[in-house]
Backbone bond lengths (Angstrom), bond angles and torsions (degrees), N, CA, C in turn:
res aa  C-N    CA-C-N  psi(-1)  N-CA   C-N-CA  omega(-1)  CA-C   N-CA-C  phi
1 X - - - 1.526 - - 1.553 106.51 -
2 X 1.317 116.62 141.48 1.473 122.78 173.65 1.456 109.28 -115.91
3 X 1.309 117.28 139.08 1.483 126.13 -175.12 1.460 109.84 -125.84
4 X 1.376 116.52 137.63 1.503 118.85 179.22 1.529 107.70 -145.80
5 X 1.258 117.06 156.97 1.436 125.52 176.18 1.504 107.31 -99.69
6 X 1.297 119.75 129.91 1.396 126.49 -177.68 1.600 113.33 -119.67
7 X 1.296 117.93 124.11 1.503 114.14 178.60 1.477 109.27 -84.43
8 X 1.303 116.98 148.78 1.477 121.66 175.79 1.493 109.90 -96.90
9 X 1.341 110.70 166.73 1.531 116.14 174.63 1.575 108.73 -77.70
10 X 1.278 116.03 -12.70 1.504 124.07 174.72 1.568 105.93 -82.33
11 X 1.367 114.41 125.06 1.532 118.61 -178.39 1.567 111.01 -54.80
12 X 1.296 111.47 139.32 1.461 120.48 173.69 1.535 114.08 62.90
13 X 1.359 115.32 19.35 1.435 118.69 -179.20 1.518 110.81 -116.85
14 X 1.314 118.38 117.16 1.486 122.47 179.89 1.470 108.81 -123.22
15 X 1.296 115.70 163.32 1.488 123.28 178.33 1.481 111.50 -128.67
16 X 1.281 115.32 150.39 1.456 123.43 171.25 1.566 106.00 -102.88
17 X 1.329 111.47 114.69 1.489 116.09 -177.78 1.491 109.64 -106.68
18 X 1.238 120.33 129.07 1.535 127.29 178.50 1.519 109.69 -116.13
19 X 1.320 118.16 131.91 1.445 121.60 176.36 1.585 106.73 -108.07
20 X 1.302 111.71 106.40 1.513 117.41 -176.85 1.494 106.35 -139.88
21 X 1.372 114.52 131.27 1.379 123.24 -178.59 1.565 107.16 -63.97
22 X 1.282 115.08 133.65 1.446 120.62 176.87 1.573 111.52 -69.88
23 X 1.372 113.26 143.82 1.531 114.37 176.97 1.543 107.27 -67.53
24 X 1.252 114.40 155.68 1.504 122.46 178.15 1.499 115.81 -56.78
25 X 1.353 116.66 -24.68 1.447 120.47 -177.77 1.511 115.23 -101.99
26 X 1.405 111.98 10.46 1.457 116.15 -179.41 1.509 110.36 -63.82
27 X 1.326 123.03 129.25 1.425 125.44 176.91 1.406 118.33 -72.94
28 X 1.318 119.90 94.12 1.454 131.84 -174.37 1.574 107.32 -78.19
29 X 1.310 117.72 143.45 1.431 118.44 172.84 1.568 112.96 -63.69
30 X 1.338 112.98 143.81 1.442 117.20 -173.90 1.521 105.93 -124.73
31 X 1.323 114.55 66.79 1.495 120.38 -178.39 1.460 110.31 -78.76
32 X 1.326 119.63 138.56 1.451 119.90 -178.98 1.521 109.62 -72.99
33 X 1.394 110.85 155.62 1.427 115.67 176.08 1.597 109.26 -67.38
34 X 1.325 114.63 140.05 1.549 117.08 -169.99 1.521 111.51 -71.20
35 X 1.358 116.39 -34.55 1.483 117.60 176.72 1.534 108.52 -157.12
36 X 1.325 113.67 168.88 1.405 119.30 -176.40 1.533 115.56 -70.07
37 X 1.267 116.27 -19.43 1.514 121.68 -176.24 1.551 110.59 -73.08
38 X 1.252 117.12 -38.57 1.577 123.33 -175.24 1.522 110.59 -56.69
39 X 1.343 121.75 -46.77 1.479 116.02 -179.97 1.536 112.71 -71.16
40 X 1.286 114.97 -32.62 1.494 116.75 178.08 1.474 113.81 -68.04
41 X 1.381 117.85 -38.23 1.445 118.62 175.17 1.555 112.96 -67.12
42 X 1.374 114.32 -38.04 1.470 117.14 179.11 1.516 109.11 -67.07
43 X 1.342 119.00 -45.29 1.444 120.22 -178.88 1.520 116.25 -62.04
44 X 1.372 113.93 -34.18 1.440 123.40 178.86 1.596 109.12 -68.32
45 X 1.315 118.76 -41.38 1.404 121.07 177.21 1.541 112.48 -59.38
46 X 1.324 115.73 -46.44 1.481 120.96 177.31 1.498 112.67 -65.79
47 X 1.311 117.54 -35.44 1.457 122.56 -170.44 1.532 109.81 -63.86
48 X 1.402 115.34 -47.00 1.407 116.34 -178.80 1.540 114.96 -69.23
49 X 1.279 115.75 -30.16 1.463 121.49 176.48 1.531 111.06 -66.51
50 X 1.330 114.22 -42.11 1.478 123.21 -177.14 1.530 106.52 -67.51
51 X 1.375 122.28 -47.36 1.390 126.32 -176.88 1.565 109.84 -62.67
52 X 1.344 116.24 -33.79 1.413 121.47 -177.76 1.581 110.63 -81.45
53 X 1.269 117.20 0.46 1.510 123.15 177.60 1.512 112.70 71.96
54 X 1.355 116.07 26.45 1.455 118.51 -176.04 1.538 111.86 -94.14
55 X 1.359 116.45 -3.43 1.500 118.61 -179.49 1.615 103.69 -109.28
56 X 1.306 113.24 139.06 1.460 117.92 176.66 1.508 107.33 -118.28
57 X 1.297 114.56 -179.00 1.541 122.06 -175.50 1.558 105.98 -72.05
58 X 1.341 115.99 -14.42 1.511 117.19 -178.14 1.598 106.45 -90.91
59 X 1.383 119.43 -14.86 1.487 123.52 -174.95 1.561 109.31 -72.30
60 X 1.295 114.02 156.63 1.496 120.64 168.48 1.458 106.38 -135.24
61 X 1.350 116.16 123.53 1.480 121.58 178.78 1.483 109.18 -137.33
62 X 1.331 121.91 71.30 1.373 126.34 -179.27 1.532 112.79 -92.57
63 X 1.314 114.72 172.50 1.532 123.15 171.97 1.499 106.98 -130.24
64 X 1.387 117.65 134.30 1.427 125.14 176.85 1.535 110.35 60.38
65 X 1.320 115.48 36.36 1.514 117.11 172.89 1.552 103.91 -106.22
66 X 1.427 108.29 135.88 1.499 112.87 -176.98 1.463 114.97 -70.10
67 X 1.411 115.80 132.14 1.481 120.55 172.42 1.517 104.59 -101.43
68 X 1.317 117.47 131.10 1.430 125.61 -166.27 1.543 112.38 -119.75
69 X 1.336 112.08 144.43 1.454 122.92 170.64 1.530 110.27 -159.12
70 X 1.288 116.34 156.53 1.496 119.98 176.92 1.545 103.86 -102.63
71 X 1.324 114.80 124.55 1.450 122.57 174.43 1.444 112.31 -114.72
72 X 1.347 119.00 110.69 1.407 119.88 -174.96 1.568 111.85 57.29
73 X 1.325 114.59 44.33 1.420 126.03 -178.58 1.568 119.40 62.26
74 X 1.339 109.32 10.17 1.510 117.05 175.61 1.529 109.22 -102.58
75 X 1.267 117.23 123.83 1.587 121.55 173.95 1.520 110.29 -60.73
76 X 1.211 114.91 124.59 1.542 119.21 173.67 1.493 110.37 -117.54
77 X 1.268 114.50 129.01 1.475 121.29 -179.67 1.523 111.09 -126.42
78 X 1.372 115.94 120.85 1.454 120.04 174.66 1.448 106.80 -123.99
79 X 1.371 117.28 134.15 1.434 123.36 -177.63 1.555 109.10 -112.67
80 X 1.293 118.66 94.88 1.479 122.86 178.51 1.561 110.14 -61.44
81 X 1.288 116.74 158.86 1.432 119.23 175.00 1.546 109.89 -72.74
82 X 1.287 116.30 -26.90 1.499 120.65 177.86 1.530 109.86 -159.14
83 X 1.314 116.43 141.01 1.478 116.75 171.64 1.477 110.53 -154.32
84 X 1.334 117.18 159.23 1.447 122.51 -176.00 1.568 109.60 -127.66
85 X 1.337 113.51 127.89 1.469 119.40 174.67 1.469 106.28 -124.06
86 X 1.357 116.08 129.01 1.547 120.39 -172.97 1.480 109.58 -74.63
87 X 1.308 121.69 -34.72 1.447 119.43 -173.34 1.683 105.62 -142.81
88 X 1.293 112.08 127.37 1.412 120.30 174.01 1.533 109.52 -128.15
89 X 1.340 117.11 158.21 1.475 122.54 173.91 1.511 107.42 -80.45
90 X 1.337 117.64 122.84 1.457 117.11 177.54 1.507 115.63 -54.76
91 X 1.329 119.49 149.84 1.443 124.36 177.18 1.574 109.22 -69.78
92 X 1.342 112.44 142.87 1.564 113.27 -178.99 1.432 112.18 -67.00
93 X 1.360 121.40 -24.59 1.455 121.83 -179.26 1.531 108.68 -133.85
94 X 1.296 116.14 156.60 1.493 120.52 -179.74 1.447 116.90 -70.94
95 X 1.320 114.56 67.26 1.471 123.38 -178.12 1.520 110.41 -126.04
96 X 1.300 115.65 161.77 1.477 122.29 -175.34 1.572 105.48 -76.10
97 X 1.376 112.30 144.25 1.478 119.68 177.68 1.529 105.54 -82.89
98 X 1.303 116.89 121.06 1.464 122.63 176.66 1.544 117.02 -81.93
99 X 1.281 114.72 -26.74 1.483 123.73 178.96 1.482 110.07 -160.41
100 X 1.344 112.57 174.08 1.467 116.24 -176.54 1.524 108.31 -139.62
101 X 1.313 116.83 123.78 1.479 126.07 177.23 1.473 109.83 -106.55
102 X 1.335 122.07 103.53 1.465 123.65 -179.10 1.610 108.88 -59.51
103 X 1.253 113.54 158.19 1.502 126.25 178.53 1.555 110.64 69.89
104 X 1.244 118.81 -26.21 1.479 123.33 178.59 1.476 112.97 -96.05
105 X 1.430 113.02 -41.08 1.513 120.44 178.30 1.439 112.40 -106.33
106 X 1.293 119.59 2.09 1.497 120.22 179.49 1.493 111.92 152.12
107 X 1.341 118.29 -163.78 1.386 121.42 -178.62 1.503 114.88 -69.54
108 X 1.271 112.91 165.52 1.512 119.95 171.18 1.495 109.65 -69.47
109 X 1.315 121.94 136.54 1.496 121.55 178.32 1.560 108.33 -49.26
110 X 1.235 116.87 133.46 1.505 122.48 174.79 1.507 113.84 -79.86
111 X 1.360 112.77 -33.67 1.511 119.80 -177.57 1.545 108.36 -140.49
112 X 1.263 114.21 127.37 1.541 121.08 172.90 1.538 108.69 -118.74
113 X 1.355 114.12 136.54 1.432 118.78 -179.92 1.550 106.79 -128.42
114 X 1.422 108.62 143.53 1.552 115.04 173.13 1.566 103.90 -131.87
115 X 1.364 113.53 135.30 1.418 118.57 177.90 1.516 108.13 -106.03
116 X 1.286 115.84 121.57 1.418 123.31 -179.38 1.504 115.60 -65.87
117 X 1.338 114.89 147.74 1.555 119.59 176.47 1.471 102.93 -136.97
118 X 1.351 113.19 -175.91 1.512 119.69 -177.59 1.515 107.24 -69.06
119 X 1.337 119.06 -24.68 1.536 118.34 -178.97 1.508 104.92 -92.04
120 X 1.304 116.38 126.65 1.463 124.29 176.61 1.503 110.70 -68.81
121 X 1.334 112.37 111.25 1.418 119.90 -179.36 1.538 114.25 -98.31
122 X 1.304 115.21 11.30 1.499 118.23 177.05 1.541 114.94 78.63
123 X 1.358 117.34 19.41 1.406 122.74 -173.58 1.604 110.41 -57.35
124 X 1.334 115.88 -32.19 1.445 118.68 -177.19 1.540 111.46 -101.88
125 X 1.334 115.24 4.51 1.439 119.03 -177.90 1.568 116.32 -67.61
126 X 1.301 118.38 122.85 1.416 123.03 174.80 1.498 110.12 -105.59
127 X 1.306 121.21 27.01 1.428 126.44 -178.06 1.549 108.59 -62.00
128 X 1.337 117.02 116.61 1.497 122.02 179.86 1.491 117.34 -87.35
129 X 1.357 120.09 6.81 1.350 126.19 177.28 1.541 111.65 -123.34
130 X 1.354 118.99 156.39 1.429 118.47 -178.53 1.459 111.91 -64.09
131 X 1.365 120.98 143.79 1.440 120.66 -11.68 1.544 116.45 -74.02
132 X 1.353 118.38 123.30 1.375 125.35 -166.53 1.595 109.18 -65.80
133 X 1.321 115.02 143.09 1.465 121.46 -178.66 1.598 108.98 -72.99
134 X 1.385 110.72 156.80 1.504 109.76 179.18 1.491 112.45 -72.04
135 X 1.304 120.63 -39.59 1.454 118.16 -177.81 1.541 108.88 -62.18
136 X 1.311 116.59 -39.71 1.472 122.15 -179.51 1.496 108.53 -64.19
137 X 1.289 119.29 -44.48 1.491 121.87 -178.14 1.545 109.97 -70.04
138 X 1.235 124.41 -35.36 1.450 122.39 176.69 1.478 111.11 -74.58
139 X 1.296 119.59 -36.96 1.416 125.99 -174.77 1.575 110.85 -76.76
140 X 1.328 117.03 -55.89 1.458 122.71 -172.91 1.485 114.34 -87.38
141 X 1.279 120.32 -40.63 1.465 123.70 -174.66 1.483 109.58 -88.87
142 X 1.314 120.23 -60.34 1.392 125.30 -172.35 1.625 109.58 -80.61
143 X 1.258 118.98 -28.81 1.444 128.13 177.00 1.615 101.74 56.43
144 X 1.313 115.07 55.98 1.536 120.97 173.55 1.531 107.40 -72.83
145 X 1.281 120.08 129.01 1.500 123.00 -179.54 1.411 116.93 -60.86
146 X 1.392 120.57 -36.40 1.470 125.12 -175.31 1.483 107.51 -136.77
147 X 1.367 115.46 126.51 1.440 124.22 176.94 1.486 110.30 -119.52
148 X 1.224 119.70 120.55 1.433 127.28 -172.79 1.585 109.26 -115.78
149 X 1.351 115.32 127.38 1.493 123.11 177.71 1.543 105.84 -121.04
150 X 1.385 112.78 122.19 1.398 120.64 -174.04 1.599 109.50 -121.16
151 X 1.312 114.25 131.51 1.415 123.36 175.95 1.527 108.89 -104.65
152 X 1.335 118.11 95.77 1.502 117.76 -171.33 1.541 113.38 -67.25
153 X 1.266 121.42 -32.98 1.431 122.57 -179.35 1.515 113.81 -62.74
154 X 1.325 113.03 -43.37 1.483 119.66 -178.69 1.518 113.39 -93.02
155 X 1.340 115.98 -13.67 1.405 119.69 -178.02 1.579 114.74 69.05
156 X 1.269 111.23 33.67 1.461 117.68 -178.60 1.606 109.23 -111.08
157 X 1.364 112.97 137.63 1.362 118.70 -177.67 1.560 111.27 -133.80
158 X 1.423 113.38 139.90 1.492 117.22 -179.80 1.519 104.94 -123.48
159 X 1.273 114.98 130.37 1.546 120.86 -179.39 1.592 105.50 -113.71
160 X 1.312 113.43 124.99 1.456 119.56 173.15 1.549 109.69 -114.06
161 X 1.334 113.49 137.25 1.428 119.91 -178.53 1.586 107.72 -120.88
162 X 1.415 112.91 139.22 1.445 117.40 -174.93 1.538 106.51 -80.78
163 X 1.363 113.66 121.49 1.419 123.52 178.96 1.498 110.98 -127.96
164 X 1.322 117.44 108.90 1.455 122.35 -179.88 1.560 108.71 58.79
165 X 1.298 117.01 40.37 1.470 121.98 175.55 1.488 116.35 81.49
166 X 1.334 117.68 6.82 1.456 120.57 -178.88 1.503 108.77 -131.37
167 X 1.241 120.98 142.70 1.398 124.95 178.03 1.581 111.71 -76.93
168 X 1.261 119.19 127.75 1.379 125.11 173.25 1.506 113.31 -115.63
169 X 1.326 116.82 129.76 1.533 119.99 -178.64 1.536 108.77 -68.26
170 X 1.339 118.44 129.49 1.409 126.29 -179.99 1.495 114.44 -86.80
171 X 1.268 117.46 154.54 1.463 124.74 176.03 1.507 109.42 -99.59
172 X 1.373 116.72 133.02 1.483 118.99 176.72 1.477 110.82 -72.23
173 X 1.333 111.29 160.96 1.495 119.18 176.56 1.601 109.41 -77.32
174 X 1.281 116.86 -172.36 1.408 121.45 -174.84 1.594 110.05 -69.45
175 X 1.314 116.91 -17.72 1.470 121.72 177.01 1.498 112.10 -93.67
176 X 1.319 116.16 -0.80 1.491 118.27 177.78 1.522 109.19 84.55
177 X 1.340 120.51 21.87 1.482 122.59 -175.06 1.494 109.74 -121.16
178 X 1.357 113.23 166.28 1.466 122.94 -174.01 1.549 108.33 -123.79
179 X 1.269 113.48 133.44 1.529 116.49 -179.02 1.623 108.21 -80.99
180 X 1.275 117.21 126.82 1.465 122.96 176.72 1.531 108.72 -108.65
181 X 1.328 114.07 91.02 1.539 122.58 -173.72 1.546 111.12 -50.93
182 X 1.318 118.80 -40.76 1.443 120.66 -171.66 1.528 109.68 -66.60
183 X 1.375 119.48 -26.50 1.481 119.84 -178.20 1.542 107.61 -106.27
184 X 1.312 120.08 -13.86 1.474 124.16 -175.37 1.587 109.15 65.14
185 X 1.376 112.96 42.82 1.434 119.31 -178.22 1.493 107.84 -139.38
186 X 1.355 111.32 159.03 1.475 118.57 168.48 1.553 111.02 -94.02
187 X 1.318 120.94 146.66 1.427 128.09 173.24 1.492 109.19 -114.28
188 X 1.317 116.92 133.03 1.440 124.97 179.00 1.437 115.18 -154.38
189 X 1.342 113.98 -176.33 1.500 121.18 -176.94 1.485 107.96 -105.92
190 X 1.247 116.64 137.88 1.533 124.03 177.03 1.542 109.57 -136.49
191 X 1.314 115.67 143.49 1.424 122.44 -177.50 1.562 109.26 -108.91
192 X 1.348 113.79 130.18 1.466 114.41 177.08 1.584 110.25 170.78
193 X 1.275 114.27 -163.35 1.435 119.75 -175.33 1.593 111.67 -119.01
194 X 1.380 112.44 139.48 1.448 121.62 173.93 1.448 107.41 -157.47
195 X 1.328 116.70 133.51 1.523 120.75 174.79 1.490 109.99 57.12
196 X 1.219 118.33 42.58 1.552 122.12 175.07 1.556 111.10 72.82
197 X 1.318 118.78 3.59 1.487 123.39 175.85 1.409 112.13 -102.97
198 X 1.291 119.21 120.90 1.451 124.11 173.84 1.552 108.36 -109.74
199 X 1.332 118.33 123.10 1.422 121.86 -175.71 1.506 110.67 168.25
200 X 1.270 115.79 -160.95 1.483 126.25 179.19 1.534 107.98 -83.20
201 X 1.380 115.50 138.64 1.528 121.16 172.82 1.467 107.93 -131.93
202 X 1.315 114.45 157.88 1.521 120.77 168.62 1.537 103.52 -90.82
203 X 1.312 111.77 132.95 1.533 115.38 178.86 1.516 109.52 -138.14
204 X 1.360 113.73 165.68 1.494 118.19 179.28 1.498 106.90 -109.82
205 X 1.415 113.28 149.17 1.424 126.21 168.36 1.482 110.37 -127.33
206 X 1.353 115.51 146.77 1.456 119.26 179.79 1.558 108.57 -81.40
207 X 1.327 116.90 -179.80 1.468 119.17 -171.23 1.515 110.91 -69.44
208 X 1.330 118.33 -20.63 1.388 120.62 179.34 1.552 113.86 -91.17
209 X 1.381 110.76 9.37 1.513 118.11 177.92 1.495 117.25 78.96
210 X 1.393 114.80 15.21 1.489 117.29 176.72 1.551 108.99 -87.18
211 X 1.293 116.69 138.15 1.459 126.66 -179.26 1.592 106.85 -71.90
212 X 1.259 114.25 129.98 1.529 121.05 172.95 1.544 103.90 -75.48
213 X 1.326 115.18 121.20 1.509 118.80 -174.14 1.520 111.43 -87.04
214 X 1.354 113.14 151.35 1.480 120.13 170.11 1.448 109.41 -80.37
215 X 1.325 120.21 170.41 1.440 126.06 -174.66 1.509 109.51 -62.48
216 X 1.337 121.80 -44.21 1.410 122.01 -178.67 1.489 112.00 -69.41
217 X 1.327 118.77 -32.50 1.452 121.37 176.70 1.525 111.34 -68.66
218 X 1.343 114.23 -33.66 1.492 119.31 175.81 1.472 109.18 -65.19
219 X 1.265 119.12 -45.52 1.476 127.02 175.48 1.485 112.19 -56.40
220 X 1.382 117.24 -53.81 1.435 121.16 173.15 1.563 115.50 -58.42
221 X 1.250 115.59 -34.80 1.442 118.35 177.48 1.530 110.70 -68.15
222 X 1.371 114.22 -45.46 1.477 117.97 177.20 1.594 110.90 -61.01
223 X 1.367 114.45 -41.56 1.509 118.61 177.17 1.549 109.98 -57.67
224 X 1.287 115.67 -45.49 1.511 124.02 -177.05 1.562 106.38 -60.80
225 X 1.317 116.32 -45.91 1.450 121.04 -177.08 1.555 108.35 -66.76
226 X 1.289 118.35 -40.84 1.475 123.81 178.79 1.490 108.76 -63.46
227 X 1.345 117.39 -43.79 1.441 119.11 -177.23 1.620 109.67 -70.48
228 X 1.365 112.94 -35.76 1.529 114.13 173.39 1.552 112.79 -61.66
229 X 1.398 114.75 -37.91 1.416 118.84 178.59 1.476 112.75 -69.47
230 X 1.296 117.60 -34.79 1.527 120.62 175.33 1.457 109.63 -68.20
231 X 1.350 118.53 -39.39 1.455 117.70 -177.73 1.610 110.17 -68.54
232 X 1.441 112.20 -37.27 1.470 116.67 179.21 1.567 108.31 -63.66
233 X 1.343 114.74 -43.80 1.392 118.13 -178.61 1.548 112.06 -60.80
234 X 1.287 112.19 -41.45 1.511 119.59 -178.95 1.554 106.24 -66.28
235 X 1.276 118.82 -45.00 1.500 120.86 177.41 1.547 113.35 -59.94
236 X 1.382 117.02 -35.74 1.417 123.81 178.04 1.458 108.39 -69.57
237 X 1.293 119.49 -42.15 1.463 123.68 176.05 1.491 112.64 -61.35
238 X 1.288 116.58 -44.34 1.435 123.00 178.08 1.549 110.18 -63.09
239 X 1.332 115.68 -43.59 1.492 120.07 177.21 1.571 110.62 -59.15
240 X 1.362 111.25 -43.89 1.529 117.57 -178.47 1.508 107.13 -61.75
241 X 1.275 115.95 -48.44 1.522 118.82 -178.79 1.519 109.81 -58.57
242 X 1.361 119.94 -44.27 1.383 121.90 179.69 1.526 113.16 -65.56
243 X 1.305 118.48 -36.47 1.472 121.48 174.56 1.587 109.51 -64.87
244 X 1.303 116.10 -41.29 1.470 121.20 176.24 1.538 109.07 -58.67
245 X 1.356 114.22 -49.18 1.433 117.76 -179.20 1.559 112.29 -60.81
246 X 1.336 117.19 -40.41 1.409 119.00 177.10 1.458 112.54 -62.10
247 X 1.396 115.65 -45.49 1.521 123.25 179.28 1.498 107.71 -56.91
248 X 1.274 119.85 -40.09 1.500 125.55 -175.35 1.558 107.35 -69.63
249 X 1.296 113.02 -43.25 1.557 117.44 179.80 1.474 110.40 -67.47
250 X 1.343 120.71 -36.29 1.418 119.71 175.45 1.510 111.64 -68.68
251 X 1.304 118.46 -37.64 1.499 120.68 175.96 1.487 109.47 -63.91
252 X 1.339 121.18 -39.40 1.359 123.01 -179.30 1.506 113.16 -68.23
253 X 1.334 116.38 -36.44 1.458 121.17 176.36 1.552 109.86 -67.61
254 X 1.337 113.61 -40.07 1.469 114.88 176.57 1.555 112.99 -62.47
255 X 1.317 115.96 -41.46 1.473 119.52 -179.62 1.557 109.77 -65.55
256 X 1.330 118.63 -39.79 1.454 120.40 -179.61 1.495 111.30 -64.87
257 X 1.395 114.13 -41.57 1.433 120.54 177.93 1.611 111.03 -61.10
258 X 1.340 114.60 -44.25 1.441 119.43 177.43 1.521 111.62 -63.86
259 X 1.368 119.34 -38.98 1.459 121.35 176.82 1.521 110.75 -65.36
260 X 1.322 119.70 -35.09 1.459 123.29 178.86 1.510 109.64 -67.29
261 X 1.349 114.40 -47.62 1.478 115.85 178.71 1.485 114.57 -60.68
262 X 1.306 118.91 -35.78 1.408 121.95 177.88 1.559 111.96 -69.52
263 X 1.423 111.72 -31.60 1.510 113.41 176.05 1.478 111.10 -69.40
264 X 1.299 122.25 -16.57 1.415 128.22 -176.06 1.574 107.89 -99.68
265 X 1.287 117.87 9.40 1.470 123.04 -179.95 1.501 113.70 77.05
266 X 1.344 119.76 16.03 1.410 121.75 176.38 1.454 114.57 -100.79
267 X 1.318 119.57 149.87 1.384 124.15 177.57 1.570 107.12 -103.77
268 X 1.454 113.26 112.00 1.413 116.96 -176.77 1.630 113.35 -60.87
269 X 1.329 116.51 -25.03 1.421 120.43 -176.55 1.582 108.74 -76.70
270 X 1.324 116.00 -16.67 1.475 113.59 -178.18 1.584 110.27 -108.72
271 X 1.275 116.43 14.14 1.469 117.15 178.76 1.487 110.21 -91.20
């Protein structure tokens, strides 16, 4: 178990934070997913990273998995809609991870995301008293470097970066995207359809501005390339046939000319 003292932004208020892995039988909250869009958005974010080869066996990229810490001896569990950890300690047996305790089970999450819904889940709450607010927990206790809040219906995103222990709202670039140093990618908003959902999505772009594709997009891209290759091959075949026809026509003209010269008593071979 690891223990640390954390100062609050409230004067004269400090916290004792302990990092201790929860026992397997600890009763975790089982809150339902607030809407069907949230798991789709979370899965899509992971999918493009995985297809790009940016996730390793040491990475952890779950959704709605509880991140745990003991604050003043009280176990606190917050389950972000999506988060990224670069390095975790592998589980000793092939079983599912029920929760995640930073520093004990691996690195602190580098990016945490919350997707807003009609129900206020306290994503902006900086409440420093129980029940602690999410923003306060990520900023003061977990010290997550990047906190992203996404409103899917409006397609609006807010990115906060930890600067000297306090979150500061970041400004997007000219493309409306935010640089995520830990992944070497830009994060931004994209509108379109995936998995029968049409709307705004969070997506990744590389440093050259290329969109990281989803699996179906890659398949469609390969199908388009295959179709283009088929069309090019067909055009080449048609050109070859046309060249053959022209050659046959030239040969026929030459034979007709030779026949005419012979009819005039001339030998084409001696001309």
